[in-house]
Backbone as a ProteinNet text record, in pm:
[ID]
protein_1_A
[PRIMARY]
XXXXXXXXXXXXXXXXXXXXXXXXXXXXXXXXXXXXXXXXXXXXXXXXXXXXXXXXXXXXXXXXXXXXXXXXXXXXXXXXXXXXXXXXXXXXXXXXXXXXXXXXXXXXXXXX
[TERTIARY]
1364	1459.6	1605.3	1705.9	1853.2	1883.2	1997	2032.4	2123.6	2196.7	2260.4	2135.5	2048.9	1956.8	1909.1	1886.4	1846.7	1970.1	2074.5	2165.2	2161.1	2103	2124.1	2012.1	1878.2	1789.8	1766.2	1844	1876.3	1838.5	1972.4	1946.2	1787.9	1748.4	1624.6	1541.5	1516.6	1398.1	1448	1562.1	1564.5	1519.5	1552.7	1518.4	1384	1281.9	1167	1113.1	1159.3	1107.3	1127.9	1259.9	1281.8	1246.7	1226	1165.3	1050.8	1004.5	896.2	783.9	889.9	841	816	814	773.6	631.8	593.4	414.3	330.6	240.5	149.1	27.7	-38.8	-162.2	-269.4	-361.3	-444.7	-601.2	-673.4	-805	-873.2	-980.9	-1090.8	-1210.9	-1256.5	-1373.3	-1479.3	-1567.2	-1656.1	-1776.1	-1870.9	-1957.9	-2069.5	-2197.1	-2284.6	-2400.2	-2399.1	-2517.1	-2652.8	-2677.9	-2793.3	-2870.8	-2992.6	-3071.2	-3095.4	-3148	-3179.2	-3290.2	-3306.5	-3389.4	-3381.7	-3262	-3199	-3073.6	-3050.9	-2895.8	-2767.4	-2667	-2562.9	-2507.7	-2478.4	-2399.7	-2303.6	-2198	-2107.3	-1921.5	-1928.1	-1770.7	-1696.1	-1557.8	-1464.4	-1372.6	-1301.1	-1169.8	-1045.2	-983.4	-829.8	-753	-668.1	-557	-411	-335.4	-157.8	-159.2	-224	-219	-137.5	-48.2	13.9	90.8	128.1	168	126.6	-23.3	-82.8	-263.8	-260	-386.5	-498	-611.7	-725.4	-660	-644.4	-602.6	-485.3	-424.2	-287	-323.1	-428.7	-499.2	-601.2	-537.9	-596.3	-675.5	-795.9	-897.7	-997.1	-979.5	-1068.5	-1151	-1271.9	-1350.5	-1323	-1344.6	-1338.6	-1475	-1529.5	-1656.8	-1582.6	-1644.9	-1606.9	-1652.1	-1576.5	-1606	-1644.6	-1734.1	-1747.9	-1684	-1578.6	-1497.8	-1577.4	-1668	-1731.6	-1831.6	-1911.4	-2011.8	-1967.9	-1853.2	-1835.7	-1938	-1975.5	-2058.4	-2003.6	-2056.4	-2034.9	-2092.8	-2081.8	-2120.6	-2214	-2241.9	-2317.7	-2418.4	-2538.7	-2615.4	-2592.2	-2485.3	-2457.3	-2286.5	-2319.6	-2188.5	-2113.5	-1950.1	-1909.6	-1864.7	-1874.2	-1859.5	-2002.5	-2087.2	-2199.7	-2210.8	-2068.5	-2060.9	-1958.1	-2031.2	-1939.4	-1850.3	-1729.4	-1622.8	-1560.2	-1578.3	-1552.4	-1429.1	-1326.5	-1226.8	-1195.7	-1144.2	-1125.4	-1031	-902	-807.3	-736.4	-760.2	-728.3	-567.7	-534.5	-390.4	-309.8	-419.8	-348.8	-313.6	-327.5	-321.4	-487.5	-572.1	-720.5	-772.5	-845.5	-965.9	-1076.7	-1143.6	-1285.6	-1235.9	-1299	-1336.4	-1469.9	-1568.9	-1702.3	-1759	-1829.3	-1882.8	-2072.6	-2091.8	-2240.1	-2263.4	-2409.3	-2461	-2624.4	-2637.5	-2816.8	-2920.5	-2854.7	-2910.8	-2955	-3062.2	-3082	-3018.4	-2989.8	-2937.3	-3074.4	-3070.2	-3180.5	-3113.7	-2993.3	-2955.4	-2888.6	-2881.7	-2816.1	-2649.2	-2593.5	-2465.2	-2381.3	-2317.6	-2198.4	-2060.3	-2021.8	-1891	-1804.6	-1771.2	-1628.5	-1515.9	-1390.4	-1243.7	-1212.1	-1174.6	-1116.4	-968.3
2200.3	2061.1	2139	2111	2175.2	2064.3	2097.4	2031.7	1923.6	1960.5	1835.8	1726.6	1779.9	1627.8	1579.2	1581.8	1522.2	1388	1435.4	1285.7	1191.1	1250	1128.9	1062	1133	1040.3	959.1	951.4	875.2	740.3	683.9	565.5	496.2	595.8	540.9	523.3	597.8	638.4	522.3	470.7	368.3	223	207.1	97.3	73	168.8	150.2	136.7	199.3	162.9	25.7	-25.8	-155	-253.7	-256.1	-359.8	-386.9	-542.4	-577.7	-571.3	-569.7	-554	-451.1	-316.7	-189.9	-155.7	-243.6	-211.4	-234.2	-161.4	-151.7	-209.1	-292.8	-326.6	-185.4	-200.1	-143.2	-153	-44	-70.1	7.5	-19.9	14.8	114.1	146.6	241.8	98	165.2	57.5	69.2	-31.9	-82.1	-122.7	-63.3	-96	-154.4	-267	-340.4	-363.9	-292.2	-293.7	-151.5	-171.1	-29.3	-3.2	113.2	163.7	58.8	11.9	-60	-266.4	-277.9	-360.3	-381.3	-533.9	-561.4	-520	-494.3	-430.8	-560.3	-498	-593.1	-492.9	-512.6	-424	-471.5	-434	-510.1	-380.4	-410	-358.8	-391.2	-344.3	-453.2	-413.1	-511.6	-499.9	-540.2	-452.3	-481.3	-488.4	-544.3	-573.3	-658	-748.6	-845.7	-980.4	-942.5	-1075.5	-1123.2	-1284.3	-1380.8	-1367.7	-1339.5	-1355.2	-1417.3	-1494.4	-1553.8	-1502.9	-1529.8	-1457.6	-1462.9	-1577.3	-1555.2	-1471.2	-1414.9	-1330	-1206.8	-1156.6	-1046.5	-999.9	-926.5	-916	-797.3	-811.2	-680.3	-662.2	-546.1	-491.4	-424.4	-417.4	-257.7	-227	-80.4	-41.4	59.4	98	188.3	310.3	415.7	591.2	641.4	667	747.2	895.1	942.6	1075.7	1105.7	1189.5	1223.5	1300.4	1344.7	1497.8	1408.2	1317.4	1229.9	1084.8	1026.9	905.2	790.8	827.1	734.7	728.7	599.9	550.5	672.5	695.3	769.6	675.9	565.8	467.6	415	337.4	298.1	110.3	87.3	-81	-98	-144	-184.2	-260.3	-216	-300.6	-447	-511.2	-630	-724.9	-664.4	-739.9	-735.9	-702.3	-702.9	-813.3	-896.9	-1032.7	-981.2	-1028.8	-996.3	-1131.9	-1108.1	-1233.5	-1173.5	-1239.1	-1191.4	-1297	-1271.7	-1353.9	-1275.3	-1344.7	-1298.2	-1449.2	-1416.9	-1477.8	-1476	-1524.3	-1593.9	-1448.7	-1372.5	-1243	-1140.7	-1156.2	-1077.5	-992.2	-973.4	-907.1	-950	-892.2	-986.6	-899.9	-945.7	-875.7	-856.6	-761.9	-768.1	-761.2	-837.4	-851.9	-832.7	-708.4	-678.4	-690.8	-783.5	-839.2	-820.9	-783.8	-768.4	-831.4	-873.6	-938.9	-831.4	-720.3	-640.2	-521.8	-485.7	-385.7	-241.7	-152	-51	53.3	141.2	234.7	382.7	404.3	542.7	542	646.2	662.3	681.1	663.3	672.5	561.5	491.5	417.3	473.6	518.7	506.3	437.1	349.1	292.1	325.6	258.8	245.7	98.6	66.4	-18.5	-63.9
1273.7	1273.9	1216.3	1263.7	1237.3	1135.3	1039.8	967	1025.6	1143.3	1195.3	1255.4	1282.5	1329.3	1224.8	1103.8	1006.1	974.3	980	957.3	1076	1164.5	1289.1	1309.3	1235.9	1229.1	1143.8	1026.1	875.4	944.7	1039.6	1067.8	1127.2	1191.6	1280.9	1146.6	1059.5	973.7	876.8	841.4	735.6	809.4	971.6	1055.5	1037.5	1027.2	1036.6	880.3	803.2	675.3	606.7	656.7	598.1	704.2	814.8	901.1	875.3	844.8	838.7	955.1	1072.5	1261	1229.3	1180.5	1234.2	1180	1122.9	1094.6	1230.9	1225.2	1318.4	1284.4	1418.1	1409	1354.9	1250.4	1241.9	1286.9	1328	1322.2	1223.2	1159.2	1080.9	1145.9	1094.5	1167.4	1173.8	1303.9	1349.7	1256.1	1220.1	1148	1215.4	1252.8	1311.1	1235.2	1281.2	1238.8	1307.4	1398.6	1479.4	1510.1	1558.1	1566.2	1718.6	1689.5	1889.8	1893.6	2027.4	2069.4	2060.5	1989.7	1945.3	2023.9	2051.3	2087.7	2026	2074.5	2018.8	1918.6	1805.7	1691	1591.4	1586.1	1548.5	1520	1393.7	1341.6	1335.9	1397.6	1351.2	1276.1	1178.6	1109.3	1150.1	1165	1160	1035.8	1061.4	935.8	994.2	879.2	936.8	1046.1	1077.5	1150.6	1122.5	1064.7	977.8	1127.8	1076.2	1154.7	1316.5	1346.5	1427	1437.4	1540.2	1507.2	1630	1640.3	1710.2	1856.4	1901.4	2039.1	2036.5	1983.8	1982.1	2013.7	1942	1950	2082.2	2173.6	2308.2	2282.1	2326	2326.1	2422.1	2513.9	2626.1	2605.6	2656.7	2642	2826.2	2794.9	2962.1	2903.7	3007.2	3015.1	3030.6	2951.3	2997.8	3095.3	3187.7	3328.7	3337.4	3357.3	3413.8	3504.8	3542.5	3632.1	3750.1	3752.9	3816.1	3876.7	3824.6	3907.8	3900.7	3893.2	3916.3	3851.7	3728	3688.2	3512.8	3466.5	3325.1	3238.5	3122.8	3018.6	2922	2973	2861.3	2943.2	2843.2	2949.2	2933.6	2844.5	2839.5	2899.8	3012	3096	2989.2	2994.7	2885.9	2913.3	3023.3	3062.3	3041.6	2973.6	2912.8	2797.2	2703.4	2551.1	2509.1	2446.5	2407.5	2296.8	2290	2146	2131.5	2030	1918.1	1823.9	1797.3	1698.4	1594	1482.6	1351.4	1306.1	1243.8	1182.5	1038.7	916.8	837.6	825.7	709	699.6	642.6	559.3	543.3	605.6	732.7	844.3	830.4	775.8	772	858	948.9	1083.1	1121.2	1214.5	1213.8	1394.4	1419.7	1582.2	1583	1633.2	1675	1834.2	1795.1	1978.2	1957.3	2042.4	2046.4	2198.4	2226	2333.8	2356	2444.1	2471.3	2528.7	2572.6	2615.9	2512.7	2507.6	2382.8	2426.9	2311.2	2303.8	2343.9	2446.8	2438.9	2425.4	2422.2	2358.4	2259.7	2198.4	2051.4	2030.1	2100.1	2129.5	2237.6	2209	2317.6	2340.8	2450.7	2511.1	2541.5	2512.9	2571.2	2485	2561.1	2533.7	2491.2	2369	2303.2	2327.4
[MASK]
++++++++++++++++++++++++++++++++++++++++++++++++++++++++++++++++++++++++++++++++++++++++++++++++++++++++++++++++

């Protein structure tokens, strides 16, 4: 980066650092509470959801599709997964993923 570009980026950097609205919603690592042969029960932590309630948190699952065979890469359709969301007053929350169908493969592929 050239020396002349640094002063031009300074206002942008200050706006991002100072603005409370510049913070992004964060997702933690998924925690699985179920086993193979049992229905899916997973939790995904949510961070920095300040001033949001669970209804404002839009979550959608999509199946991962193999382009060569045009088939999904999981035995569990994303439409069969129930999504529940909770956010507390401090901006921390959890996305719950649950299914009635047992998991028969040791992996799941979906896009959140």
